[in-house]
C-alpha positions in Angstrom: -41.1 43.7 50.9 -40.3 45.5 47.7 -37.8 44.9 44.9 -36.1 47.1 42.3 -35.6 44.9 39.3 -33.9 46.0 36.1 -32.4 44.5 33.0 -29.8 45.7 30.5 -28.2 44.0 27.4 -24.5 44.4 26.9 -22.6 43.6 23.7 -19.7 42.0 25.5 -18.8 38.5 26.7 -20.4 37.4 30.0 -16.9 36.9 31.5 -16.1 40.6 30.9 -19.3 41.7 32.6 -18.7 39.3 35.5 -15.1 40.5 36.0 -16.3 44.1 36.0 -18.8 43.4 38.8 -16.4 41.5 41.1 -13.1 43.3 40.8 -11.9 46.6 42.3 -10.8 47.8 38.9 -14.2 47.1 37.3 -16.3 48.5 40.1 -14.1 51.6 40.3 -14.9 52.3 36.7 -18.6 52.1 37.1 -19.6 52.9 40.8 -17.1 54.6 43.1 -13.3 55.0 43.1 -13.0 54.5 46.9 -13.7 50.9 47.7 -12.3 47.6 49.1 -13.5 44.5 47.3 -12.4 40.9 47.1 -14.2 38.1 45.1 -14.6 35.7 48.1 -17.8 34.4 49.6 -18.1 35.9 53.1 -15.9 38.9 52.3 -17.4 42.3 53.1 -17.0 44.7 50.2 -16.7 48.3 51.3 -17.9 51.2 49.1 -17.2 54.9 50.0 -19.6 57.3 48.4 -18.3 60.3 50.4 -21.0 60.1 53.0 -20.7 59.7 56.8 -20.6 55.9 56.7 -19.3 53.3 54.3 -21.7 51.0 52.5 -20.8 47.4 53.3 -22.0 44.5 51.2 -21.3 40.9 52.3 -20.8 38.5 49.5 -23.2 35.6 49.9 -22.9 33.9 46.5 -20.6 33.9 43.5 -21.3 31.7 40.5 -18.7 32.4 37.9 -20.2 34.2 34.9 -23.8 33.6 36.2 -24.6 35.2 39.5 -23.4 37.6 42.2 -25.3 38.0 45.5 -24.6 40.6 48.1 -26.3 41.4 51.4 -26.1 45.0 52.7 -24.9 44.9 56.3 -24.0 48.6 56.8 -25.2 51.7 55.0 -28.2 54.0 54.9 -30.8 52.4 57.2 -33.1 51.7 54.3 -30.4 49.6 52.6 -29.4 47.5 55.7 -30.9 44.0 55.3 -31.5 44.4 51.6 -30.0 42.1 49.0 -28.4 43.0 45.6 -28.1 40.3 43.0 -26.7 40.3 39.4 -27.9 37.5 37.2 -26.0 37.1 34.0 -26.7 35.1 30.8 -25.1 35.3 27.4 -26.8 34.5 24.1 -25.4 35.2 20.6 -22.7 37.6 21.9 -25.1 39.6 24.1 -24.9 39.5 27.9 -28.1 40.2 29.8 -27.8 41.6 33.3 -30.7 41.3 35.6 -30.1 43.5 38.7 -32.4 43.0 41.7 -32.3 45.0 44.8 -34.7 43.2 47.1 -36.1 43.2 50.7 -36.9 46.9 50.8 -39.3 47.4 53.7 -41.1 50.4 52.2 -41.6 52.3 48.9 -40.0 55.6 49.8 -38.6 58.5 48.0 -35.1 57.0 48.7 -36.3 53.7 47.0 -37.3 55.7 44.0 -34.0 57.6 43.9 -32.1 54.3 44.2 -34.1 52.8 41.3 -32.9 55.7 39.1 -29.3 55.3 40.3 -29.3 51.5 39.7 -30.4 52.3 36.1 -27.5 54.6 35.7 -25.2 52.0 37.2 -26.3 49.5 34.5 -25.8 52.1 31.8 -22.2 52.8 33.1 -21.6 49.0 33.2 -22.8 48.7 29.5 -20.7 51.6 28.4 -17.6 50.4 30.2 -17.8 46.8 28.9 -18.7 47.8 25.3 -16.1 50.6 25.0 -13.4 48.5 26.6 -13.6 46.1 23.7 -13.8 48.9 21.0 
């Protein structure tokens, strides 16, 4: 199994970053405008990227201001069965976000493309949280 693992540092309180990652308002600002999300364990978040099928992520774990854990239950076949986690820590006014997209079965071109897109996701998250406070 393979894992995409990235980190970014955001000059924003951890609570702001966490709220961006668990709310419709926040995720609309950084990922896709068409979505259905609810911050409840067991809920299946739905993300519409304008493709044939929705991407569905089941919420497995929410630890306020510390961790978010999703399991992909419906999407591109390479995503199904993978897990996405966000691990958050704050130190001296900086929030670190470790994003892991794990359980990839193969290192494919799609894996590489998703690696790039998760990097862009983290950049949008950083820009959103830092500019919201400005």
